[in-house]
SEGUKE-794049 format. One record per residue: x, y, z of N, C-alpha, C, O, CB in turn; residue number from 1. Coordinates in steps of 0.1 Angstrom, whole numbers, plus 5000, padded with zeros to 4 digits. Glycine has a CB too. Layout:
# SEGUKE-794049
((X,Y,Z),(X,Y,Z),(X,Y,Z),(X,Y,Z),(X,Y,Z),NUM) ...
END
This chain:
# SEGUKE-794049
((8609,1528,6507),(8618,1538,6504),(8616,1553,6511),(8610,1563,6508),(8616,1538,6490),1) ((8627,1549,6524),(8621,1561,6534),(8633,1573,6534),(8631,1583,6540),(8618,1554,6554),2) ((8640,1572,6530),(8652,1585,6527),(8654,1590,6514),(8655,1583,6505),(8665,1582,6531),3) ((8656,1601,6513),(8659,1604,6500),(8678,1601,6496),(8687,1597,6504),(8654,1622,6498),4) ((8677,1604,6482),(8691,1596,6482),(8703,1611,6476),(8701,1621,6469),(8690,1579,6468),5) ((8716,1605,6483),(8723,1616,6479),(8727,1619,6462),(8724,1611,6453),(8736,1615,6487),6) ((8734,1631,6461),(8735,1628,6442),(8743,1616,6438),(8736,1608,6432),(8743,1641,6433),7) ((8758,1611,6440),(8761,1598,6440),(8754,1586,6443),(8757,1577,6436),(8768,1598,6446),8) ((8745,1585,6453),(8733,1573,6457),(8723,1571,6444),(8719,1561,6439),(8723,1577,6473),9) ((8721,1585,6442),(8709,1586,6431),(8719,1579,6416),(8714,1569,6410),(8704,1608,6429),10) ((8729,1583,6413),(8736,1581,6401),(8737,1568,6402),(8734,1561,6392),(8750,1589,6399),11) ((8742,1560,6415),(8745,1545,6413),(8735,1540,6413),(8735,1528,6408),(8753,1539,6421),12) ((8721,1545,6418),(8711,1537,6418),(8707,1537,6404),(8708,1526,6398),(8699,1541,6428),13) ((8703,1549,6396),(8703,1547,6384),(8708,1541,6372),(8703,1537,6361),(8702,1552,6382),14) ((8722,1540,6378),(8732,1530,6370),(8730,1515,6370),(8733,1507,6361),(8747,1532,6377),15) ((8725,1512,6383),(8722,1499,6389),(8708,1491,6377),(8708,1480,6372),(8715,1503,6408),16) ((8698,1503,6376),(8685,1501,6371),(8687,1499,6356),(8680,1491,6350),(8676,1512,6374),17) ((8701,1509,6347),(8701,1509,6333),(8707,1493,6330),(8702,1485,6322),(8711,1521,6327),18) ((8719,1490,6341),(8727,1477,6335),(8718,1468,6338),(8719,1459,6330),(8741,1474,6341),19) ((8709,1466,6349),(8699,1454,6349),(8695,1455,6336),(8700,1446,6329),(8686,1455,6360),20) ((8690,1461,6332),(8683,1464,6318),(8685,1460,6307),(8678,1455,6299),(8683,1473,6314),21) ((8701,1463,6306),(8707,1459,6296),(8716,1448,6296),(8723,1446,6286),(8713,1468,6293),22) ((8716,1438,6310),(8725,1430,6310),(8717,1416,6315),(8720,1405,6311),(8737,1435,6318),23) ((8704,1420,6326),(8698,1407,6331),(8703,1403,6345),(8698,1395,6353),(8701,1396,6322),24) ((8717,1412,6345),(8725,1409,6358),(8727,1418,6364),(8723,1428,6358),(8736,1404,6356),25) ((8732,1421,6375),(8737,1429,6386),(8754,1434,6380),(8762,1425,6378),(8737,1418,6401),26) ((8756,1445,6379),(8771,1449,6381),(8779,1447,6392),(8773,1450,6402),(8772,1460,6379),27) ((8791,1442,6394),(8799,1440,6405),(8803,1452,6410),(8802,1462,6403),(8809,1432,6403),28) ((8811,1452,6424),(8815,1466,6432),(8826,1471,6427),(8830,1482,6431),(8817,1466,6448),29) ((8833,1462,6415),(8846,1469,6411),(8841,1473,6396),(8848,1481,6390),(8861,1459,6412),30) ((8830,1470,6389),(8826,1476,6377),(8820,1491,6382),(8823,1501,6377),(8815,1466,6369),31) ((8812,1489,6393),(8804,1502,6395),(8814,1512,6399),(8811,1523,6396),(8792,1502,6407),32) ((8826,1510,6404),(8836,1515,6407),(8843,1521,6397),(8849,1532,6398),(8841,1508,6413),33) ((8844,1513,6386),(8853,1520,6371),(8843,1527,6363),(8847,1536,6355),(8861,1508,6358),34) ((8826,1523,6365),(8817,1537,6364),(8816,1552,6364),(8812,1561,6357),(8811,1537,6369),35) ((8822,1549,6376),(8820,1562,6381),(8837,1571,6390),(8838,1581,6397),(8806,1559,6392),36) ((8846,1561,6384),(8860,1563,6388),(8863,1564,6403),(8871,1571,6409),(8863,1576,6382),37) ((8852,1555,6410),(8857,1554,6423),(8868,1544,6427),(8865,1533,6423),(8848,1552,6430),38) ((8880,1547,6434),(8889,1539,6434),(8889,1528,6447),(8895,1518,6449),(8900,1547,6433),39) ((8880,1535,6453),(8882,1525,6466),(8868,1513,6465),(8857,1518,6463),(8882,1535,6482),40) ((8869,1501,6466),(8856,1495,6469),(8846,1493,6480),(8834,1490,6480),(8858,1484,6466),41) ((8855,1498,6492),(8849,1503,6505),(8841,1515,6503),(8830,1514,6509),(8860,1506,6515),42) ((8843,1525,6496),(8835,1537,6491),(8822,1530,6482),(8811,1533,6484),(8846,1547,6482),43) ((8825,1521,6473),(8815,1517,6467),(8800,1508,6478),(8788,1508,6480),(8823,1508,6456),44) ((8810,1502,6483),(8802,1492,6492),(8791,1502,6504),(8780,1499,6508),(8815,1481,6502),45) ((8799,1514,6507),(8794,1519,6517),(8782,1528,6509),(8773,1534,6515),(8807,1528,6527),46) ((8783,1529,6495),(8772,1539,6492),(8763,1525,6487),(8752,1528,6483),(8777,1554,6478),47) ((8764,1515,6487),(8755,1503,6482),(8747,1498,6498),(8736,1492,6500),(8767,1488,6473),48) ((8755,1502,6507),(8749,1500,6522),(8741,1509,6522),(8729,1506,6525),(8758,1502,6535),49) ((8744,1523,6520),(8730,1533,6520),(8716,1529,6514),(8705,1527,6520),(8733,1546,6511),50) ((8720,1528,6501),(8710,1524,6493),(8701,1510,6496),(8689,1508,6491),(8717,1524,6481),51) ((8707,1500,6505),(8701,1494,6511),(8691,1494,6526),(8682,1488,6531),(8708,1487,6511),52) ((8700,1508,6529),(8694,1510,6545),(8681,1516,6541),(8670,1513,6545),(8704,1521,6558),53) ((8684,1526,6528),(8671,1535,6526),(8658,1525,6521),(8646,1528,6520),(8675,1548,6514),54) ((8664,1514,6517),(8651,1506,6511),(8649,1504,6498),(8639,1499,6494),(8640,1513,6514),55) ((8664,1507,6487),(8663,1507,6474),(8666,1494,6470),(8660,1488,6461),(8673,1517,6469),56) ((8675,1490,6477),(8679,1475,6472),(8683,1468,6485),(8685,1473,6496),(8693,1475,6461),57) ((8684,1452,6481),(8688,1442,6487),(8704,1440,6487),(8710,1443,6477),(8680,1432,6482),58) ((8707,1437,6494),(8720,1430,6494),(8725,1418,6500),(8724,1415,6512),(8728,1437,6500),59) ((8730,1410,6490),(8740,1395,6495),(8752,1397,6494),(8758,1400,6484),(8738,1382,6487),60) ((8757,1397,6505),(8774,1400,6506),(8779,1388,6500),(8788,1390,6491),(8782,1402,6522),61) ((8776,1377,6503),(8784,1367,6501),(8782,1365,6485),(8788,1355,6481),(8782,1355,6510),62) ((8775,1373,6476),(8778,1370,6465),(8783,1386,6456),(8781,1398,6457),(8763,1361,6459),63) ((8789,1379,6448),(8796,1393,6442),(8789,1403,6431),(8793,1414,6429),(8809,1387,6433),64) ((8775,1397,6423),(8766,1404,6424),(8752,1400,6427),(8744,1395,6419),(8767,1410,6416),65) ((8751,1402,6441),(8741,1401,6451),(8734,1409,6454),(8731,1413,6466),(8745,1398,6462),66) ((8729,1416,6442),(8719,1428,6449),(8703,1427,6437),(8699,1423,6426),(8729,1448,6448),67) ((8698,1433,6445),(8683,1433,6443),(8678,1446,6442),(8678,1452,6453),(8676,1426,6452),68) ((8673,1451,6433),(8665,1464,6430),(8650,1461,6435),(8643,1451,6432),(8666,1468,6412),69) ((8646,1472,6446),(8633,1469,6453),(8623,1480,6444),(8627,1490,6439),(8634,1474,6473),70) ((8606,1475,6444),(8600,1481,6439),(8599,1489,6426),(8595,1500,6425),(8599,1484,6446),71) ((8602,1478,6416),(8606,1482,6405),(8603,1468,6395),(8608,1457,6398),(8621,1489,6408),72) ((8597,1468,6385),(8591,1453,6375),(8600,1458,6365),(8597,1468,6359),(8571,1451,6369),73) ((8614,1452,6361),(8620,1458,6354),(8623,1446,6340),(8631,1448,6331),(8631,1464,6363),74) ((8615,1437,6342),(8609,1428,6328),(8599,1433,6318),(8596,1427,6308),(8602,1417,6333),75) ((8594,1445,6325),(8580,1454,6318),(8590,1467,6310),(8583,1474,6303),(8565,1461,6334),76) ((8602,1471,6311),(8608,1480,6310),(8617,1476,6296),(8619,1465,6291),(8615,1483,6323),77) ((8621,1489,6291),(8630,1488,6278),(8641,1497,6277),(8639,1508,6281),(8622,1491,6265),78) ((8650,1494,6274),(8662,1499,6273),(8665,1511,6260),(8672,1507,6250),(8671,1485,6271),79) ((8661,1524,6259),(8661,1530,6246),(8672,1540,6242),(8672,1550,6249),(8649,1536,6244),80) ((8682,1539,6232),(8690,1544,6230),(8687,1557,6227),(8679,1560,6218),(8694,1538,6224),81) ((8695,1567,6234),(8691,1583,6236),(8708,1588,6227),(8719,1582,6225),(8688,1590,6258),82) ((8702,1600,6223),(8711,1607,6210),(8710,1623,6216),(8699,1628,6219),(8703,1605,6190),83) ((8722,1630,6217),(8720,1645,6221),(8723,1651,6208),(8718,1661,6204),(8730,1651,6235),84) ((8732,1645,6200),(8733,1649,6188),(8737,1639,6178),(8744,1630,6180),(8740,1660,6188),85) ((8730,1644,6164),(8732,1634,6150),(8741,1637,6145),(8748,1647,6145),(8721,1633,6140),86) ((8741,1624,6135),(8751,1628,6124),(8741,1633,6111),(8730,1628,6109),(8762,1612,6119),87) ((8748,1644,6103),(8740,1651,6096),(8732,1641,6085),(8722,1647,6080),(8749,1661,6090),88) ((8734,1630,6081),(8729,1623,6071),(8726,1606,6081),(8731,1604,6092),(8740,1624,6057),89) ((8719,1596,6074),(8720,1585,6076),(8709,1584,6087),(8701,1594,6088),(8733,1582,6079),90) ((8708,1572,6096),(8697,1568,6106),(8703,1571,6119),(8715,1568,6121),(8693,1552,6104),91) ((8697,1577,6130),(8703,1577,6140),(8712,1574,6147),(8719,1581,6154),(8698,1576,6143),92) ((8714,1561,6145),(8723,1551,6151),(8735,1554,6144),(8745,1547,6147),(8718,1535,6149),93) ((8736,1563,6136),(8750,1567,6128),(8752,1583,6140),(8761,1591,6137),(8745,1572,6104),94) ((8748,1584,6145),(8753,1598,6159),(8766,1602,6158),(8775,1593,6159),(8752,1593,6177),95) ((8769,1615,6157),(8782,1616,6158),(8790,1617,6177),(8802,1618,6180),(8784,1630,6147),96) ((8777,1616,6185),(8783,1613,6197),(8779,1599,6203),(8769,1593,6199),(8780,1624,6206),97) ((8786,1595,6212),(8779,1580,6221),(8767,1580,6226),(8764,1589,6234),(8786,1576,6234),98) ((8760,1572,6222),(8745,1574,6229),(8745,1566,6243),(8753,1558,6246),(8730,1567,6218),99) ((8735,1570,6252),(8736,1568,6263),(8722,1559,6261),(8720,1552,6251),(8738,1580,6273),100) ((8715,1559,6271),(8698,1550,6271),(8694,1558,6281),(8699,1565,6290),(8696,1531,6276),101) ((8677,1553,6277),(8665,1558,6288),(8659,1547,6291),(8655,1543,6281),(8655,1568,6284),102) ((8654,1539,6300),(8648,1533,6307),(8635,1534,6307),(8631,1540,6316),(8651,1534,6315),103) ((8626,1529,6299),(8612,1532,6294),(8605,1523,6296),(8610,1512,6294),(8610,1537,6281),104) ((8591,1522,6299),(8578,1511,6306),(8580,1509,6289),(8582,1518,6281),(8557,1517,6317),105) ((8579,1493,6285),(8577,1489,6271),(8563,1493,6264),(8561,1494,6252),(8579,1474,6269),106) ((8554,1494,6276),(8541,1498,6271),(8539,1512,6262),(8531,1515,6254),(8533,1500,6284),107) ((8552,1521,6269),(8553,1535,6260),(8562,1536,6250),(8566,1546,6245),(8556,1547,6269),108) ((8567,1521,6247),(8577,1525,6235),(8572,1524,6220),(8574,1533,6212),(8589,1515,6235),109) ((8565,1514,6219),(8557,1510,6209),(8565,1507,6192),(8560,1505,6181),(8548,1522,6209),110) ((8576,1508,6195),(8585,1500,6186),(8598,1497,6189),(8605,1506,6192),(8587,1505,6175),111) ((8603,1484,6188),(8615,1480,6193),(8625,1490,6184),(8635,1491,6191),(8617,1463,6192),112) ((8625,1496,6174),(8636,1507,6171),(8632,1521,6176),(8639,1530,6171),(8637,1508,6155),113) ((8626,1523,6184),(8622,1535,6194),(8635,1540,6196),(8644,1532,6197),(8614,1531,6208),114) ((8638,1554,6197),(8650,1562,6204),(8646,1574,6208),(8636,1578,6203),(8663,1565,6195),115) ((8652,1581,6216),(8653,1596,6223),(8659,1603,6220),(8671,1601,6219),(8655,1597,6233),116) ((8656,1613,6217),(8666,1627,6210),(8663,1637,6219),(8653,1638,6226),(8661,1633,6194),117) ((8676,1647,6221),(8671,1661,6226),(8667,1672,6218),(8673,1673,6208),(8680,1667,6233),118) ((8657,1680,6220),(8652,1688,6212),(8663,1703,6213),(8667,1708,6223),(8636,1690,6214),119) ((8663,1705,6202),(8673,1717,6204),(8670,1733,6200),(8679,1740,6195),(8684,1714,6196),120) ((8656,1736,6203),(8650,1746,6201),(8633,1745,6205),(8626,1735,6208),(8652,1749,6188),121) ((8629,1761,6205),(8618,1761,6214),(8605,1764,6204),(8596,1771,6207),(8621,1772,6227),122) ((8607,1757,6190),(8597,1761,6180),(8586,1752,6183),(8575,1754,6178),(8603,1760,6165),123) ((8587,1742,6191),(8570,1737,6201),(8566,1737,6212),(8559,1729,6217),(8567,1727,6202),124) ((8572,1750,6219),(8570,1755,6233),(8556,1756,6234),(8552,1754,6245),(8577,1769,6237),125) ((8546,1758,6224),(8533,1759,6228),(8529,1747,6229),(8519,1746,6237),(8524,1766,6220),126) ((8534,1734,6224),(8528,1722,6228),(8533,1716,6240),(8529,1705,6244),(8529,1714,6218),127) ((8546,1725,6249),(8550,1717,6259),(8562,1713,6258),(8568,1709,6268),(8543,1708,6260),128) ((8569,1714,6243),(8581,1706,6242),(8589,1718,6240),(8585,1725,6231),(8583,1694,6230),129) ((8599,1721,6247),(8608,1730,6250),(8620,1723,6246),(8621,1711,6244),(8607,1735,6264),130) ((8632,1734,6245),(8646,1735,6243),(8653,1725,6251),(8652,1728,6263),(8651,1748,6244),131) ((8661,1714,6248),(8663,1704,6258),(8657,1695,6264),(8663,1685,6269),(8663,1708,6266),132) ((8642,1698,6261),(8633,1684,6265),(8640,1671,6255),(8646,1671,6245),(8614,1686,6259),133) ((8636,1660,6265),(8637,1649,6256),(8625,1641,6251),(8616,1636,6257),(8646,1641,6262),134) ((8627,1639,6237),(8615,1629,6230),(8615,1615,6228),(8626,1610,6226),(8612,1632,6217),135) ((8606,1609,6229),(8607,1593,6223),(8604,1593,6207),(8598,1603,6204),(8594,1581,6231),136) ((8606,1588,6201),(8606,1587,6188),(8605,1573,6183),(8612,1564,6186),(8616,1594,6183),137) ((8593,1572,6174),(8585,1563,6169),(8590,1562,6154),(8586,1570,6146),(8570,1567,6170),138) ((8602,1550,6151),(8607,1554,6132),(8598,1549,6124),(8597,1554,6112),(8623,1546,6126),139) ((8590,1536,6129),(8581,1527,6121),(8572,1530,6114),(8571,1524,6103),(8574,1521,6127),140) ((8563,1541,6121),(8548,1543,6116),(8551,1553,6106),(8562,1559,6107),(8535,1548,6129),141) ((8539,1558,6093),(8544,1568,6085),(8534,1577,6091),(8524,1572,6094),(8544,1567,6070),142) ((8539,1593,6093),(8533,1605,6096),(8524,1609,6089),(8526,1612,6077),(8542,1614,6097),143) ((8512,1609,6095),(8500,1618,6086),(8497,1630,6092),(8501,1632,6104),(8486,1611,6083),144) ((8488,1639,6086),(8488,1657,6085),(8484,1655,6101),(8477,1647,6107),(8473,1667,6072),145) ((8492,1664,6105),(8488,1671,6117),(8497,1661,6131),(8495,1663,6143),(8467,1670,6119),146) ((8506,1652,6126),(8512,1647,6137),(8528,1652,6141),(8537,1655,6132),(8510,1632,6136),147) ((8530,1651,6152),(8542,1659,6159),(8556,1648,6152),(8557,1637,6156),(8541,1659,6180),148) ((8562,1654,6146),(8577,1646,6140),(8588,1649,6147),(8588,1660,6153),(8581,1650,6126),149) ((8600,1641,6148),(8613,1648,6149),(8618,1649,6137),(8615,1641,6128),(8622,1642,6157),150) ((8628,1661,6134),(8630,1666,6123),(8644,1667,6125),(8648,1667,6136),(8624,1677,6119),151) ((8656,1668,6112),(8663,1667,6116),(8670,1680,6110),(8667,1684,6098),(8667,1655,6116),152) ((8679,1686,6118),(8681,1700,6111),(8699,1702,6113),(8704,1707,6123),(8670,1714,6119),153) ((8706,1697,6103),(8720,1693,6104),(8722,1689,6114),(8710,1690,6119),(8730,1701,6103),154) ((8729,1685,6122),(8732,1677,6136),(8721,1680,6147),(8721,1673,6157),(8748,1684,6142),155) ((8713,1686,6146),(8702,1688,6156),(8692,1681,6156),(8692,1674,6145),(8697,1699,6157),156) ((8680,1678,6165),(8667,1677,6162),(8657,1689,6168),(8657,1696,6178),(8663,1665,6167),157) ((8651,1688,6160),(8634,1695,6166),(8624,1689,6163),(8623,1682,6153),(8630,1709,6162),158) ((8613,1694,6172),(8601,1689,6165),(8590,1701,6158),(8587,1713,6161),(8594,1681,6176),159) ((8587,1691,6149),(8573,1704,6139),(8561,1695,6140),(8561,1684,6146),(8576,1709,6116),160) ((8549,1700,6131),(8537,1694,6128),(8540,1691,6114),(8542,1700,6106),(8526,1700,6131),161) ((8539,1678,6111),(8533,1679,6095),(8520,1683,6092),(8509,1680,6098),(8534,1666,6088),162) ((8523,1690,6080),(8511,1696,6071),(8514,1690,6055),(8524,1689,6048),(8511,1716,6071),163) ((8502,1687,6053),(8496,1681,6041),(8494,1691,6030),(8483,1696,6029),(8482,1674,6045),164) ((8502,1696,6021),(8499,1710,6014),(8495,1703,5996),(8503,1703,5986),(8516,1722,6016),165) ((8485,1700,5997),(8485,1696,5981),(8493,1678,5980),(8490,1668,5986),(8496,1710,5970),166) ((8505,1682,5969),(8513,1672,5970),(8524,1670,5977),(8530,1659,5978),(8516,1670,5962),167) ((8527,1685,5986),(8536,1689,5993),(8537,1688,6009),(8528,1692,6016),(8536,1700,5990),168) ((8550,1682,6014),(8546,1681,6028),(8555,1691,6035),(8567,1693,6031),(8549,1665,6035),169) ((8550,1698,6044),(8555,1710,6049),(8554,1709,6065),(8543,1709,6071),(8547,1721,6043),170) ((8566,1710,6074),(8569,1713,6085),(8567,1720,6090),(8575,1728,6086),(8575,1712,6087),171) ((8559,1727,6102),(8556,1737,6105),(8556,1739,6123),(8549,1731,6131),(8544,1740,6097),172) ((8565,1751,6128),(8563,1752,6140),(8552,1755,6147),(8543,1760,6141),(8570,1759,6142),173) ((8551,1754,6162),(8541,1762,6169),(8542,1776,6166),(8531,1782,6167),(8542,1759,6182),174) ((8551,1784,6164),(8557,1797,6167),(8556,1799,6148),(8561,1792,6139),(8576,1798,6177),175) ((8546,1813,6148),(8547,1818,6133),(8558,1825,6134),(8556,1833,6125),(8536,1826,6127),176) ((8570,1827,6140),(8582,1835,6135),(8591,1825,6129),(8600,1830,6122),(8590,1844,6147),177) ((8591,1809,6129),(8601,1802,6129),(8594,1799,6111),(8582,1796,6109),(8604,1790,6143),178) ((8605,1799,6101),(8601,1793,6087),(8594,1777,6087),(8598,1768,6094),(8616,1791,6078),179) ((8586,1776,6082),(8583,1760,6078),(8596,1752,6072),(8605,1758,6067),(8571,1758,6065),180) ((8593,1737,6073),(8604,1729,6065),(8597,1728,6053),(8585,1727,6056),(8610,1715,6071),181) ((8600,1727,6043),(8595,1718,6031),(8606,1708,6028),(8618,1708,6028),(8591,1727,6016),182) ((8594,1694,6027),(8601,1681,6026),(8605,1679,6011),(8596,1676,6004),(8591,1668,6032),183) ((8616,1681,6005),(8617,1672,5991),(8608,1661,5986),(8605,1651,5994),(8628,1665,5990),184) ((8604,1662,5976),(8598,1645,5975),(8608,1632,5974),(8617,1632,5965),(8588,1644,5960),185) ((8606,1623,5981),(8615,1614,5985),(8625,1611,5990),(8632,1601,5987),(8617,1611,5980),186) ((8628,1622,6001),(8635,1624,6009),(8629,1618,6024),(8619,1620,6031),(8638,1638,6007),187) ((8641,1610,6025),(8635,1603,6038),(8648,1605,6051),(8650,1597,6060),(8633,1583,6032),188) ((8656,1618,6048),(8666,1617,6059),(8659,1627,6072),(8659,1627,6085),(8684,1624,6053),189) ((8652,1636,6063),(8646,1648,6074),(8637,1648,6085),(8639,1655,6095),(8639,1657,6067),190) ((8624,1638,6084),(8617,1634,6092),(8624,1618,6097),(8627,1608,6090),(8603,1635,6085),191) ((8624,1621,6112),(8632,1606,6119),(8622,1596,6123),(8624,1584,6124),(8641,1608,6134),192) ((8611,1605,6125),(8593,1596,6129),(8588,1604,6139),(8594,1613,6144),(8593,1578,6136),193) ((8578,1600,6142),(8567,1602,6151),(8570,1605,6166),(8574,1596,6172),(8559,1589,6150),194) ((8568,1619,6174),(8569,1618,6187),(8561,1611,6192),(8549,1614,6188),(8570,1627,6193),195) ((8563,1600,6202),(8551,1591,6208),(8557,1597,6224),(8552,1589,6232),(8551,1570,6204),196) ((8562,1604,6229),(8564,1606,6241),(8574,1619,6241),(8582,1622,6232),(8569,1592,6248),197) ((8572,1626,6253),(8578,1639,6262),(8585,1637,6275),(8578,1633,6285),(8567,1650,6266),198) ((8598,1639,6276),(8605,1641,6289),(8611,1654,6288),(8621,1657,6281),(8616,1629,6293),199) ((8603,1662,6297),(8609,1675,6305),(8620,1678,6308),(8625,1688,6304),(8605,1678,6315),200) ((8627,1669,6317),(8633,1671,6326),(8644,1662,6316),(8643,1652,6309),(8627,1667,6341),201) ((8656,1673,6319),(8668,1666,6307),(8676,1651,6313),(8680,1649,6324),(8683,1680,6304),202) ((8677,1645,6303),(8681,1631,6303),(8696,1627,6296),(8702,1616,6296),(8670,1624,6295),203) ((8699,1638,6291),(8711,1635,6281),(8726,1639,6291),(8726,1647,6300),(8710,1647,6266),204) ((8738,1629,6285),(8748,1638,6292),(8759,1645,6283),(8764,1642,6273),(8756,1631,6302),205) ((8760,1657,6292),(8765,1672,6287),(8775,1666,6281),(8779,1655,6285),(8770,1684,6298),206) ((8780,1673,6271),(8795,1670,6264),(8806,1672,6278),(8815,1664,6282),(8800,1684,6250),207) ((8802,1682,6284),(8815,1684,6293),(8816,1678,6303),(8824,1681,6312),(8818,1695,6298),208) ((8805,1665,6305),(8807,1656,6317),(8815,1647,6311),(8817,1645,6299),(8795,1650,6323),209) ((8822,1640,6322),(8831,1630,6316),(8823,1616,6316),(8812,1614,6322),(8845,1628,6325),210) ((8828,1607,6309),(8821,1592,6308),(8816,1586,6318),(8808,1577,6316),(8830,1582,6304),211) ((8822,1591,6330),(8819,1581,6343),(8805,1589,6350),(8798,1586,6360),(8836,1580,6355),212) ((8803,1601,6342),(8791,1606,6348),(8777,1601,6341),(8776,1597,6330),(8792,1622,6348),213) ((8767,1603,6351),(8753,1596,6343),(8746,1609,6346),(8750,1618,6353),(8744,1579,6350),214) ((8735,1607,6340),(8721,1623,6341),(8716,1616,6357),(8716,1604,6360),(8701,1623,6323),215) ((8713,1625,6363),(8704,1622,6374),(8685,1613,6370),(8677,1611,6380),(8703,1639,6382),216) 
END
């Protein structure tokens, strides 16, 4: 891969990766145009031509889906749902906003039910998890004392440390300025799962962006 990509080339390239992971085949030129609200098929073709020239893809122009992504092994990846905002109750899949997806190496996912969330405070900044970081959450394992967990606070998600205090479970922040969260007995709505990965660069689609925009 010899040259850097322009913003639109980067967006199209990432879309190709996500589409392939979700569908096992590549999008057509018209599908790419609809995704980014590009009216001209020639414009889309030019973008794909630039990606091919720079070594990111190979093209077979005799086929409508004749694209091949270079330098990646997609059988080893998994598309993980991403939620920037949650419903106040219920599973993360009951998100109040439509979900995006993050492509992650399967070896890092750990669970078929894993998902990603946007962190909304700096409560765990001392652990390198700051506001707007993206976390990978494993909902299947039971959290143990000292684990970092994703916590639902209204429609938002924060990260806290599990502390077992006798028969009580308390969720504490890395900052002493933030009050601990006490988990009522039998409550399975607050703790969403164990944090198994942190992505410090923003990966979510902001509410102010159109449905045709994707994160870089």
